[in-house]
Gaussian input, Z-matrix of N, CA and C with variables (Angstrom, degrees):
# hf/3-21g

backbone

0 1
 N
 C     1     B1
 C     2     B2     1     A1
 N     3     B3     2     A2     1     D1
 C     4     B4     3     A3     2     D2
 C     5     B5     4     A4     3     D3
 N     6     B6     5     A5     4     D4
 C     7     B7     6     A6     5     D5
 C     8     B8     7     A7     6     D6
 N     9     B9     8     A8     7     D7
 C    10    B10     9     A9     8     D8
 C    11    B11    10    A10     9     D9
 N    12    B12    11    A11    10    D10
 C    13    B13    12    A12    11    D11
 C    14    B14    13    A13    12    D12
 N    15    B15    14    A14    13    D13
 C    16    B16    15    A15    14    D14
 C    17    B17    16    A16    15    D15
 N    18    B18    17    A17    16    D16
 C    19    B19    18    A18    17    D17
 C    20    B20    19    A19    18    D18
 N    21    B21    20    A20    19    D19
 C    22    B22    21    A21    20    D20
 C    23    B23    22    A22    21    D21
 N    24    B24    23    A23    22    D22
 C    25    B25    24    A24    23    D23
 C    26    B26    25    A25    24    D24
 N    27    B27    26    A26    25    D25
 C    28    B28    27    A27    26    D26
 C    29    B29    28    A28    27    D27
 N    30    B30    29    A29    28    D28
 C    31    B31    30    A30    29    D29
 C    32    B32    31    A31    30    D30
 N    33    B33    32    A32    31    D31
 C    34    B34    33    A33    32    D32
 C    35    B35    34    A34    33    D33
 N    36    B36    35    A35    34    D34
 C    37    B37    36    A36    35    D35
 C    38    B38    37    A37    36    D36
 N    39    B39    38    A38    37    D37
 C    40    B40    39    A39    38    D38
 C    41    B41    40    A40    39    D39
 N    42    B42    41    A41    40    D40
 C    43    B43    42    A42    41    D41
 C    44    B44    43    A43    42    D42
 N    45    B45    44    A44    43    D43
 C    46    B46    45    A45    44    D44
 C    47    B47    46    A46    45    D45
 N    48    B48    47    A47    46    D46
 C    49    B49    48    A48    47    D47
 C    50    B50    49    A49    48    D48
 N    51    B51    50    A50    49    D49
 C    52    B52    51    A51    50    D50
 C    53    B53    52    A52    51    D51
 N    54    B54    53    A53    52    D52
 C    55    B55    54    A54    53    D53
 C    56    B56    55    A55    54    D54
 N    57    B57    56    A56    55    D55
 C    58    B58    57    A57    56    D56
 C    59    B59    58    A58    57    D57
 N    60    B60    59    A59    58    D58
 C    61    B61    60    A60    59    D59
 C    62    B62    61    A61    60    D60
 N    63    B63    62    A62    61    D61
 C    64    B64    63    A63    62    D62
 C    65    B65    64    A64    63    D63
 N    66    B66    65    A65    64    D64
 C    67    B67    66    A66    65    D65
 C    68    B68    67    A67    66    D66
 N    69    B69    68    A68    67    D67
 C    70    B70    69    A69    68    D68
 C    71    B71    70    A70    69    D69
 N    72    B72    71    A71    70    D70
 C    73    B73    72    A72    71    D71
 C    74    B74    73    A73    72    D72
 N    75    B75    74    A74    73    D73
 C    76    B76    75    A75    74    D74
 C    77    B77    76    A76    75    D75
 N    78    B78    77    A77    76    D76
 C    79    B79    78    A78    77    D77
 C    80    B80    79    A79    78    D78
 N    81    B81    80    A80    79    D79
 C    82    B82    81    A81    80    D80
 C    83    B83    82    A82    81    D81
 N    84    B84    83    A83    82    D82
 C    85    B85    84    A84    83    D83
 C    86    B86    85    A85    84    D84
 N    87    B87    86    A86    85    D85
 C    88    B88    87    A87    86    D86
 C    89    B89    88    A88    87    D87
 N    90    B90    89    A89    88    D88
 C    91    B91    90    A90    89    D89
 C    92    B92    91    A91    90    D90
 N    93    B93    92    A92    91    D91
 C    94    B94    93    A93    92    D92
 C    95    B95    94    A94    93    D93
 N    96    B96    95    A95    94    D94
 C    97    B97    96    A96    95    D95
 C    98    B98    97    A97    96    D96
 N    99    B99    98    A98    97    D97
 C   100   B100    99    A99    98    D98
 C   101   B101   100   A100    99    D99
 N   102   B102   101   A101   100   D100
 C   103   B103   102   A102   101   D101
 C   104   B104   103   A103   102   D102
 N   105   B105   104   A104   103   D103
 C   106   B106   105   A105   104   D104
 C   107   B107   106   A106   105   D105
 N   108   B108   107   A107   106   D106
 C   109   B109   108   A108   107   D107
 C   110   B110   109   A109   108   D108
 N   111   B111   110   A110   109   D109
 C   112   B112   111   A111   110   D110
 C   113   B113   112   A112   111   D111
 N   114   B114   113   A113   112   D112
 C   115   B115   114   A114   113   D113
 C   116   B116   115   A115   114   D114
 N   117   B117   116   A116   115   D115
 C   118   B118   117   A117   116   D116
 C   119   B119   118   A118   117   D117
 N   120   B120   119   A119   118   D118
 C   121   B121   120   A120   119   D119
 C   122   B122   121   A121   120   D120
 N   123   B123   122   A122   121   D121
 C   124   B124   123   A123   122   D122
 C   125   B125   124   A124   123   D123
 N   126   B126   125   A125   124   D124
 C   127   B127   126   A126   125   D125
 C   128   B128   127   A127   126   D126
 N   129   B129   128   A128   127   D127
 C   130   B130   129   A129   128   D128
 C   131   B131   130   A130   129   D129
 N   132   B132   131   A131   130   D130
 C   133   B133   132   A132   131   D131
 C   134   B134   133   A133   132   D132
 N   135   B135   134   A134   133   D133
 C   136   B136   135   A135   134   D134
 C   137   B137   136   A136   135   D135
 N   138   B138   137   A137   136   D136
 C   139   B139   138   A138   137   D137
 C   140   B140   139   A139   138   D138
 N   141   B141   140   A140   139   D139
 C   142   B142   141   A141   140   D140
 C   143   B143   142   A142   141   D141
 N   144   B144   143   A143   142   D142
 C   145   B145   144   A144   143   D143
 C   146   B146   145   A145   144   D144
 N   147   B147   146   A146   145   D145
 C   148   B148   147   A147   146   D146
 C   149   B149   148   A148   147   D147
 N   150   B150   149   A149   148   D148
 C   151   B151   150   A150   149   D149
 C   152   B152   151   A151   150   D150
 N   153   B153   152   A152   151   D151
 C   154   B154   153   A153   152   D152
 C   155   B155   154   A154   153   D153
 N   156   B156   155   A155   154   D154
 C   157   B157   156   A156   155   D155
 C   158   B158   157   A157   156   D156
 N   159   B159   158   A158   157   D157
 C   160   B160   159   A159   158   D158
 C   161   B161   160   A160   159   D159
 N   162   B162   161   A161   160   D160
 C   163   B163   162   A162   161   D161
 C   164   B164   163   A163   162   D162
 N   165   B165   164   A164   163   D163
 C   166   B166   165   A165   164   D164
 C   167   B167   166   A166   165   D165
 N   168   B168   167   A167   166   D166
 C   169   B169   168   A168   167   D167
 C   170   B170   169   A169   168   D168
 N   171   B171   170   A170   169   D169
 C   172   B172   171   A171   170   D170
 C   173   B173   172   A172   171   D171
 N   174   B174   173   A173   172   D172
 C   175   B175   174   A174   173   D173
 C   176   B176   175   A175   174   D174
 N   177   B177   176   A176   175   D175
 C   178   B178   177   A177   176   D176
 C   179   B179   178   A178   177   D177
 N   180   B180   179   A179   178   D178
 C   181   B181   180   A180   179   D179
 C   182   B182   181   A181   180   D180
 N   183   B183   182   A182   181   D181
 C   184   B184   183   A183   182   D182
 C   185   B185   184   A184   183   D183
 N   186   B186   185   A185   184   D184
 C   187   B187   186   A186   185   D185
 C   188   B188   187   A187   186   D186
 N   189   B189   188   A188   187   D187
 C   190   B190   189   A189   188   D188
 C   191   B191   190   A190   189   D189
 N   192   B192   191   A191   190   D190
 C   193   B193   192   A192   191   D191
 C   194   B194   193   A193   192   D192
 N   195   B195   194   A194   193   D193
 C   196   B196   195   A195   194   D194
 C   197   B197   196   A196   195   D195
 N   198   B198   197   A197   196   D196
 C   199   B199   198   A198   197   D197
 C   200   B200   199   A199   198   D198
 N   201   B201   200   A200   199   D199
 C   202   B202   201   A201   200   D200
 C   203   B203   202   A202   201   D201
 N   204   B204   203   A203   202   D202
 C   205   B205   204   A204   203   D203
 C   206   B206   205   A205   204   D204
 N   207   B207   206   A206   205   D205
 C   208   B208   207   A207   206   D206
 C   209   B209   208   A208   207   D207
 N   210   B210   209   A209   208   D208
 C   211   B211   210   A210   209   D209
 C   212   B212   211   A211   210   D210
 N   213   B213   212   A212   211   D211
 C   214   B214   213   A213   212   D212
 C   215   B215   214   A214   213   D213
 N   216   B216   215   A215   214   D214
 C   217   B217   216   A216   215   D215
 C   218   B218   217   A217   216   D216
 N   219   B219   218   A218   217   D217
 C   220   B220   219   A219   218   D218
 C   221   B221   220   A220   219   D219
 N   222   B222   221   A221   220   D220
 C   223   B223   222   A222   221   D221
 C   224   B224   223   A223   222   D222
 N   225   B225   224   A224   223   D223
 C   226   B226   225   A225   224   D224
 C   227   B227   226   A226   225   D225
 N   228   B228   227   A227   226   D226
 C   229   B229   228   A228   227   D227
 C   230   B230   229   A229   228   D228
 N   231   B231   230   A230   229   D229
 C   232   B232   231   A231   230   D230
 C   233   B233   232   A232   231   D231
 N   234   B234   233   A233   232   D232
 C   235   B235   234   A234   233   D233
 C   236   B236   235   A235   234   D234
 N   237   B237   236   A236   235   D235
 C   238   B238   237   A237   236   D236
 C   239   B239   238   A238   237   D237
 N   240   B240   239   A239   238   D238
 C   241   B241   240   A240   239   D239
 C   242   B242   241   A241   240   D240
 N   243   B243   242   A242   241   D241
 C   244   B244   243   A243   242   D242
 C   245   B245   244   A244   243   D243
 N   246   B246   245   A245   244   D244
 C   247   B247   246   A246   245   D245
 C   248   B248   247   A247   246   D246
 N   249   B249   248   A248   247   D247
 C   250   B250   249   A249   248   D248
 C   251   B251   250   A250   249   D249
 N   252   B252   251   A251   250   D250
 C   253   B253   252   A252   251   D251
 C   254   B254   253   A253   252   D252
 N   255   B255   254   A254   253   D253
 C   256   B256   255   A255   254   D254
 C   257   B257   256   A256   255   D255
 N   258   B258   257   A257   256   D256
 C   259   B259   258   A258   257   D257
 C   260   B260   259   A259   258   D258
 N   261   B261   260   A260   259   D259
 C   262   B262   261   A261   260   D260
 C   263   B263   262   A262   261   D261
 N   264   B264   263   A263   262   D262
 C   265   B265   264   A264   263   D263
 C   266   B266   265   A265   264   D264
 N   267   B267   266   A266   265   D265
 C   268   B268   267   A267   266   D266
 C   269   B269   268   A268   267   D267
 N   270   B270   269   A269   268   D268
 C   271   B271   270   A270   269   D269
 C   272   B272   271   A271   270   D270
 N   273   B273   272   A272   271   D271
 C   274   B274   273   A273   272   D272
 C   275   B275   274   A274   273   D273
 N   276   B276   275   A275   274   D274
 C   277   B277   276   A276   275   D275
 C   278   B278   277   A277   276   D276
 N   279   B279   278   A278   277   D277
 C   280   B280   279   A279   278   D278
 C   281   B281   280   A280   279   D279
 N   282   B282   281   A281   280   D280
 C   283   B283   282   A282   281   D281
 C   284   B284   283   A283   282   D282
 N   285   B285   284   A284   283   D283
 C   286   B286   285   A285   284   D284
 C   287   B287   286   A286   285   D285
 N   288   B288   287   A287   286   D286
 C   289   B289   288   A288   287   D287
 C   290   B290   289   A289   288   D288
 N   291   B291   290   A290   289   D289
 C   292   B292   291   A291   290   D290
 C   293   B293   292   A292   291   D291
 N   294   B294   293   A293   292   D292
 C   295   B295   294   A294   293   D293
 C   296   B296   295   A295   294   D294
 N   297   B297   296   A296   295   D295
 C   298   B298   297   A297   296   D296
 C   299   B299   298   A298   297   D297
 N   300   B300   299   A299   298   D298
 C   301   B301   300   A300   299   D299
 C   302   B302   301   A301   300   D300
 N   303   B303   302   A302   301   D301
 C   304   B304   303   A303   302   D302
 C   305   B305   304   A304   303   D303
 N   306   B306   305   A305   304   D304
 C   307   B307   306   A306   305   D305
 C   308   B308   307   A307   306   D306
 N   309   B309   308   A308   307   D307
 C   310   B310   309   A309   308   D308
 C   311   B311   310   A310   309   D309

   B1=1.4385
   B2=1.5329
   B3=1.3267
   B4=1.4590
   B5=1.5203
   B6=1.3252
   B7=1.4604
   B8=1.5286
   B9=1.3238
   B10=1.4648
   B11=1.5137
   B12=1.3282
   B13=1.4639
   B14=1.5280
   B15=1.3143
   B16=1.4662
   B17=1.5328
   B18=1.3372
   B19=1.4659
   B20=1.5292
   B21=1.3255
   B22=1.4638
   B23=1.5248
   B24=1.3459
   B25=1.4702
   B26=1.5217
   B27=1.3256
   B28=1.4649
   B29=1.5145
   B30=1.3228
   B31=1.4674
   B32=1.5269
   B33=1.3376
   B34=1.4626
   B35=1.5228
   B36=1.3310
   B37=1.4585
   B38=1.5230
   B39=1.3222
   B40=1.4520
   B41=1.5144
   B42=1.2899
   B43=1.4650
   B44=1.5169
   B45=1.2987
   B46=1.4495
   B47=1.5307
   B48=1.2957
   B49=1.4663
   B50=1.5263
   B51=1.3238
   B52=1.4577
   B53=1.5274
   B54=1.3250
   B55=1.4630
   B56=1.5300
   B57=1.3200
   B58=1.4586
   B59=1.5136
   B60=1.3198
   B61=1.4552
   B62=1.5166
   B63=1.2930
   B64=1.4565
   B65=1.5243
   B66=1.3224
   B67=1.4649
   B68=1.5289
   B69=1.3239
   B70=1.4632
   B71=1.5156
   B72=1.3195
   B73=1.4596
   B74=1.5275
   B75=1.3305
   B76=1.4642
   B77=1.5207
   B78=1.3294
   B79=1.4567
   B80=1.5220
   B81=1.3168
   B82=1.4640
   B83=1.5279
   B84=1.3152
   B85=1.4634
   B86=1.5256
   B87=1.3389
   B88=1.4659
   B89=1.5239
   B90=1.3162
   B91=1.4582
   B92=1.5232
   B93=1.3219
   B94=1.4712
   B95=1.5280
   B96=1.3310
   B97=1.4683
   B98=1.5184
   B99=1.3300
   B100=1.4622
   B101=1.5264
   B102=1.3164
   B103=1.4712
   B104=1.5181
   B105=1.3125
   B106=1.4673
   B107=1.5348
   B108=1.3249
   B109=1.4650
   B110=1.5176
   B111=1.3305
   B112=1.4662
   B113=1.5220
   B114=1.3292
   B115=1.4663
   B116=1.5337
   B117=1.3194
   B118=1.4650
   B119=1.5263
   B120=1.3386
   B121=1.4698
   B122=1.5186
   B123=1.3097
   B124=1.4643
   B125=1.5218
   B126=1.3285
   B127=1.4623
   B128=1.5228
   B129=1.2968
   B130=1.4702
   B131=1.5224
   B132=1.3143
   B133=1.4628
   B134=1.5228
   B135=1.2913
   B136=1.4689
   B137=1.5286
   B138=1.3194
   B139=1.4688
   B140=1.5261
   B141=1.3261
   B142=1.4566
   B143=1.5148
   B144=1.3277
   B145=1.4660
   B146=1.5166
   B147=1.3185
   B148=1.4641
   B149=1.5197
   B150=1.3323
   B151=1.4676
   B152=1.5268
   B153=1.3362
   B154=1.4573
   B155=1.5262
   B156=1.3198
   B157=1.4601
   B158=1.5222
   B159=1.3260
   B160=1.4645
   B161=1.5241
   B162=1.3269
   B163=1.4608
   B164=1.5135
   B165=1.3451
   B166=1.4603
   B167=1.5155
   B168=1.3277
   B169=1.4606
   B170=1.5219
   B171=1.3242
   B172=1.4675
   B173=1.5244
   B174=1.3178
   B175=1.4595
   B176=1.5324
   B177=1.3207
   B178=1.4661
   B179=1.5273
   B180=1.3203
   B181=1.4716
   B182=1.5194
   B183=1.3332
   B184=1.4596
   B185=1.5258
   B186=1.3414
   B187=1.4641
   B188=1.5162
   B189=1.3165
   B190=1.4692
   B191=1.5247
   B192=1.3249
   B193=1.4667
   B194=1.5241
   B195=1.3241
   B196=1.4628
   B197=1.5278
   B198=1.3225
   B199=1.4671
   B200=1.5237
   B201=1.2920
   B202=1.4658
   B203=1.5221
   B204=1.3298
   B205=1.4681
   B206=1.5186
   B207=1.2981
   B208=1.4758
   B209=1.5247
   B210=1.3053
   B211=1.4586
   B212=1.5242
   B213=1.3286
   B214=1.4633
   B215=1.5165
   B216=1.3217
   B217=1.4550
   B218=1.5278
   B219=1.3209
   B220=1.4680
   B221=1.5238
   B222=1.3189
   B223=1.4662
   B224=1.5235
   B225=1.3349
   B226=1.4601
   B227=1.5289
   B228=1.3237
   B229=1.4696
   B230=1.5233
   B231=1.3113
   B232=1.4659
   B233=1.5221
   B234=1.3025
   B235=1.4560
   B236=1.5094
   B237=1.3273
   B238=1.4617
   B239=1.5443
   B240=1.3436
   B241=1.4733
   B242=1.5323
   B243=1.3244
   B244=1.4635
   B245=1.5240
   B246=1.3159
   B247=1.4579
   B248=1.5330
   B249=1.3200
   B250=1.4647
   B251=1.5273
   B252=1.3316
   B253=1.4719
   B254=1.5189
   B255=1.3150
   B256=1.4645
   B257=1.5128
   B258=1.3264
   B259=1.4660
   B260=1.5261
   B261=1.3390
   B262=1.4618
   B263=1.5285
   B264=1.3339
   B265=1.4635
   B266=1.5288
   B267=1.3319
   B268=1.4604
   B269=1.5270
   B270=1.3281
   B271=1.4696
   B272=1.5179
   B273=1.3207
   B274=1.4591
   B275=1.5247
   B276=1.3198
   B277=1.4605
   B278=1.5250
   B279=1.3244
   B280=1.4610
   B281=1.5280
   B282=1.3416
   B283=1.4645
   B284=1.5257
   B285=1.3270
   B286=1.4548
   B287=1.5241
   B288=1.3319
   B289=1.4695
   B290=1.5179
   B291=1.3350
   B292=1.4590
   B293=1.5210
   B294=1.3251
   B295=1.4642
   B296=1.5230
   B297=1.3227
   B298=1.4721
   B299=1.5254
   B300=1.3253
   B301=1.4589
   B302=1.5315
   B303=1.3414
   B304=1.4656
   B305=1.5151
   B306=1.3157
   B307=1.4586
   B308=1.5193
   B309=1.3024
   B310=1.4744
   B311=1.4801
   A1=109.33
   A2=116.67
   A3=119.96
   A4=109.81
   A5=116.33
   A6=121.49
   A7=111.43
   A8=116.35
   A9=120.55
   A10=113.24
   A11=118.28
   A12=119.45
   A13=111.64
   A14=118.40
   A15=120.79
   A16=112.63
   A17=119.61
   A18=118.11
   A19=113.46
   A20=117.06
   A21=119.70
   A22=110.55
   A23=116.53
   A24=119.66
   A25=110.57
   A26=116.34
   A27=119.57
   A28=112.68
   A29=117.04
   A30=119.52
   A31=111.61
   A32=117.22
   A33=120.00
   A34=110.27
   A35=116.72
   A36=120.76
   A37=113.04
   A38=117.38
   A39=121.19
   A40=108.50
   A41=116.42
   A42=121.37
   A43=109.87
   A44=117.56
   A45=122.83
   A46=106.40
   A47=115.66
   A48=120.38
   A49=112.67
   A50=117.85
   A51=119.41
   A52=111.16
   A53=117.00
   A54=120.93
   A55=112.30
   A56=119.14
   A57=121.76
   A58=110.00
   A59=115.13
   A60=118.52
   A61=110.08
   A62=114.55
   A63=121.00
   A64=110.06
   A65=116.77
   A66=121.43
   A67=111.45
   A68=116.94
   A69=120.99
   A70=112.25
   A71=116.62
   A72=121.00
   A73=110.94
   A74=116.96
   A75=120.51
   A76=111.08
   A77=116.63
   A78=120.49
   A79=110.96
   A80=117.19
   A81=121.26
   A82=111.05
   A83=117.01
   A84=121.11
   A85=110.72
   A86=116.73
   A87=119.72
   A88=111.69
   A89=117.72
   A90=120.95
   A91=111.10
   A92=117.17
   A93=119.90
   A94=110.52
   A95=116.81
   A96=120.36
   A97=112.67
   A98=116.51
   A99=119.98
   A100=110.30
   A101=117.29
   A102=120.33
   A103=110.72
   A104=116.94
   A105=120.93
   A106=109.91
   A107=116.22
   A108=120.20
   A109=112.39
   A110=116.64
   A111=120.51
   A112=111.04
   A113=116.55
   A114=120.36
   A115=109.90
   A116=116.70
   A117=120.06
   A118=112.20
   A119=116.39
   A120=119.37
   A121=111.20
   A122=117.35
   A123=120.24
   A124=111.05
   A125=117.17
   A126=120.46
   A127=112.30
   A128=116.54
   A129=123.43
   A130=106.73
   A131=116.28
   A132=120.57
   A133=113.93
   A134=117.48
   A135=120.73
   A136=111.65
   A137=117.21
   A138=121.01
   A139=110.02
   A140=116.97
   A141=121.36
   A142=112.43
   A143=116.64
   A144=120.84
   A145=111.13
   A146=115.59
   A147=120.08
   A148=110.93
   A149=116.86
   A150=120.31
   A151=110.63
   A152=118.09
   A153=120.43
   A154=112.38
   A155=117.61
   A156=120.34
   A157=110.80
   A158=117.07
   A159=120.50
   A160=110.88
   A161=116.63
   A162=120.44
   A163=112.56
   A164=117.39
   A165=120.59
   A166=112.19
   A167=116.73
   A168=120.67
   A169=110.84
   A170=117.08
   A171=121.04
   A172=110.75
   A173=117.26
   A174=120.70
   A175=111.12
   A176=117.93
   A177=121.10
   A178=110.93
   A179=116.04
   A180=120.11
   A181=110.50
   A182=116.48
   A183=121.85
   A184=110.31
   A185=117.36
   A186=121.40
   A187=110.65
   A188=118.07
   A189=121.44
   A190=111.13
   A191=116.17
   A192=120.07
   A193=111.59
   A194=117.70
   A195=120.72
   A196=114.25
   A197=117.89
   A198=119.69
   A199=110.45
   A200=114.66
   A201=120.29
   A202=110.79
   A203=115.28
   A204=120.10
   A205=112.77
   A206=118.24
   A207=122.47
   A208=110.74
   A209=116.43
   A210=120.67
   A211=112.22
   A212=118.18
   A213=121.01
   A214=110.89
   A215=118.15
   A216=120.63
   A217=110.46
   A218=116.66
   A219=120.85
   A220=110.80
   A221=116.51
   A222=120.15
   A223=110.32
   A224=116.49
   A225=119.60
   A226=113.09
   A227=118.73
   A228=119.37
   A229=112.40
   A230=117.87
   A231=120.01
   A232=112.72
   A233=117.11
   A234=120.01
   A235=115.53
   A236=117.11
   A237=120.44
   A238=113.07
   A239=120.36
   A240=117.61
   A241=113.63
   A242=117.00
   A243=120.27
   A244=110.87
   A245=116.05
   A246=120.79
   A247=110.28
   A248=117.18
   A249=121.17
   A250=110.59
   A251=117.28
   A252=120.16
   A253=110.82
   A254=116.97
   A255=120.45
   A256=112.29
   A257=116.95
   A258=120.51
   A259=110.29
   A260=117.26
   A261=119.85
   A262=111.94
   A263=117.30
   A264=119.99
   A265=110.38
   A266=117.20
   A267=121.67
   A268=110.66
   A269=117.12
   A270=120.87
   A271=110.22
   A272=117.20
   A273=121.29
   A274=111.26
   A275=116.47
   A276=120.96
   A277=110.23
   A278=116.28
   A279=120.61
   A280=110.75
   A281=117.11
   A282=120.39
   A283=111.66
   A284=116.77
   A285=121.01
   A286=110.72
   A287=116.03
   A288=119.86
   A289=111.17
   A290=117.32
   A291=121.19
   A292=111.09
   A293=116.91
   A294=119.95
   A295=112.20
   A296=117.13
   A297=119.85
   A298=110.03
   A299=117.17
   A300=121.75
   A301=110.60
   A302=117.21
   A303=120.89
   A304=113.00
   A305=118.12
   A306=120.49
   A307=112.93
   A308=117.83
   A309=120.17
   A310=112.38
   D1=-42.68
   D2=179.20
   D3=-66.80
   D4=-36.46
   D5=179.80
   D6=-56.71
   D7=-43.81
   D8=-177.50
   D9=-81.88
   D10=-14.57
   D11=-179.08
   D12=-69.43
   D13=-31.14
   D14=179.61
   D15=-62.89
   D16=-50.38
   D17=177.76
   D18=-64.27
   D19=-35.59
   D20=-179.36
   D21=-67.60
   D22=-47.21
   D23=178.40
   D24=-64.92
   D25=-39.61
   D26=178.20
   D27=-62.09
   D28=-36.91
   D29=179.67
   D30=-71.10
   D31=-23.50
   D32=177.14
   D33=-69.52
   D34=-42.75
   D35=-176.86
   D36=-83.36
   D37=-27.53
   D38=179.04
   D39=-105.62
   D40=98.62
   D41=-176.37
   D42=-105.04
   D43=95.51
   D44=174.39
   D45=-109.03
   D46=105.11
   D47=-174.00
   D48=-62.27
   D49=-27.33
   D50=-179.74
   D51=-74.33
   D52=-17.77
   D53=-177.94
   D54=-96.68
   D55=-2.35
   D56=-179.96
   D57=-67.03
   D58=139.53
   D59=-179.62
   D60=-145.36
   D61=158.97
   D62=176.57
   D63=-65.88
   D64=-34.87
   D65=179.00
   D66=-60.58
   D67=-45.28
   D68=178.65
   D69=-64.92
   D70=-39.53
   D71=178.85
   D72=-65.18
   D73=-44.98
   D74=178.74
   D75=-63.14
   D76=-40.83
   D77=178.92
   D78=-63.20
   D79=-42.69
   D80=178.84
   D81=-62.62
   D82=-43.98
   D83=179.23
   D84=-63.25
   D85=-42.40
   D86=179.55
   D87=-64.64
   D88=-43.11
   D89=-178.96
   D90=-66.17
   D91=-41.70
   D92=177.41
   D93=-63.76
   D94=-42.06
   D95=177.96
   D96=-62.84
   D97=-42.48
   D98=179.11
   D99=-68.58
   D100=-35.97
   D101=177.47
   D102=-63.46
   D103=-40.03
   D104=175.38
   D105=-64.11
   D106=-40.10
   D107=176.38
   D108=-62.30
   D109=-36.72
   D110=177.95
   D111=-63.69
   D112=-43.09
   D113=177.90
   D114=-66.49
   D115=-41.79
   D116=179.02
   D117=-64.26
   D118=-28.76
   D119=179.87
   D120=-63.48
   D121=-28.69
   D122=177.29
   D123=-78.82
   D124=-30.28
   D125=-177.20
   D126=-91.68
   D127=-52.30
   D128=179.63
   D129=-124.42
   D130=94.84
   D131=-170.31
   D132=-55.24
   D133=-47.01
   D134=-173.17
   D135=-62.42
   D136=-46.07
   D137=-179.47
   D138=-65.95
   D139=-43.48
   D140=179.32
   D141=-62.82
   D142=-40.42
   D143=177.79
   D144=-59.61
   D145=-47.24
   D146=-178.66
   D147=-62.72
   D148=-43.37
   D149=179.82
   D150=-65.07
   D151=-43.29
   D152=-178.98
   D153=-66.09
   D154=-44.84
   D155=-179.13
   D156=-67.74
   D157=-45.13
   D158=178.57
   D159=-65.38
   D160=-46.46
   D161=179.96
   D162=-63.86
   D163=-40.55
   D164=177.22
   D165=-63.48
   D166=-38.70
   D167=177.53
   D168=-66.74
   D169=-45.90
   D170=179.32
   D171=-63.89
   D172=-41.88
   D173=179.24
   D174=-66.33
   D175=-35.36
   D176=176.13
   D177=-64.76
   D178=-43.55
   D179=177.81
   D180=-64.05
   D181=-43.21
   D182=178.47
   D183=-60.78
   D184=-44.04
   D185=179.48
   D186=-64.20
   D187=-39.63
   D188=179.14
   D189=-64.04
   D190=-42.13
   D191=-177.48
   D192=-70.81
   D193=-40.71
   D194=-173.11
   D195=-91.54
   D196=-12.23
   D197=-178.32
   D198=-73.69
   D199=154.60
   D200=177.47
   D201=-81.04
   D202=-109.10
   D203=-177.25
   D204=-80.55
   D205=-37.73
   D206=-172.07
   D207=-93.88
   D208=65.58
   D209=-176.46
   D210=-63.74
   D211=-42.44
   D212=-176.49
   D213=-71.43
   D214=-32.04
   D215=174.49
   D216=-66.74
   D217=-41.87
   D218=178.57
   D219=-62.32
   D220=-40.50
   D221=178.66
   D222=-66.54
   D223=-42.33
   D224=-175.28
   D225=-69.23
   D226=-26.21
   D227=178.35
   D228=-99.15
   D229=-11.92
   D230=-177.46
   D231=-101.87
   D232=-65.39
   D233=-171.87
   D234=-94.19
   D235=-32.75
   D236=-173.97
   D237=-61.51
   D238=-41.38
   D239=178.59
   D240=-58.96
   D241=-38.58
   D242=178.41
   D243=-71.38
   D244=-37.44
   D245=178.45
   D246=-64.84
   D247=-44.66
   D248=178.19
   D249=-64.07
   D250=-41.48
   D251=178.08
   D252=-60.71
   D253=-43.64
   D254=179.00
   D255=-63.80
   D256=-40.17
   D257=178.99
   D258=-67.55
   D259=-39.62
   D260=177.71
   D261=-65.48
   D262=-38.22
   D263=174.68
   D264=-64.17
   D265=-39.26
   D266=178.31
   D267=-62.44
   D268=-45.31
   D269=178.15
   D270=-63.56
   D271=-42.60
   D272=179.18
   D273=-61.87
   D274=-42.81
   D275=178.84
   D276=-63.14
   D277=-43.88
   D278=-179.90
   D279=-63.29
   D280=-46.20
   D281=179.72
   D282=-65.32
   D283=-37.56
   D284=178.59
   D285=-62.50
   D286=-45.51
   D287=178.80
   D288=-65.73
   D289=-40.40
   D290=-179.03
   D291=-65.73
   D292=-44.26
   D293=-179.65
   D294=-67.58
   D295=-37.66
   D296=177.51
   D297=-66.17
   D298=-37.13
   D299=180.00
   D300=-69.00
   D301=-37.65
   D302=-178.96
   D303=-71.72
   D304=-29.18
   D305=-177.32
   D306=-80.87
   D307=-15.12
   D308=-178.94
   D309=-82.65

């Protein structure tokens, strides 16, 4: 999330209208949506998990389609961290429910 905040903040301060693209806009929307999902994962685990896993998958596909030669590198730095975070939240939620059920 911090990794993607630099390009987004930089694009706010550096406004070159000739460099605007649909790709940049879609990327910004996806990153903001996934960031909201990350915050929601702490508050409402189930909703946050779904947003992180779905967003990470979509961002991985987007990175694969838009990357040049290094498609797997683009996927590994773009979508995979969010996908792994969502899966870890899912495992944590499952273990939390299982442990609470076993202690009762």
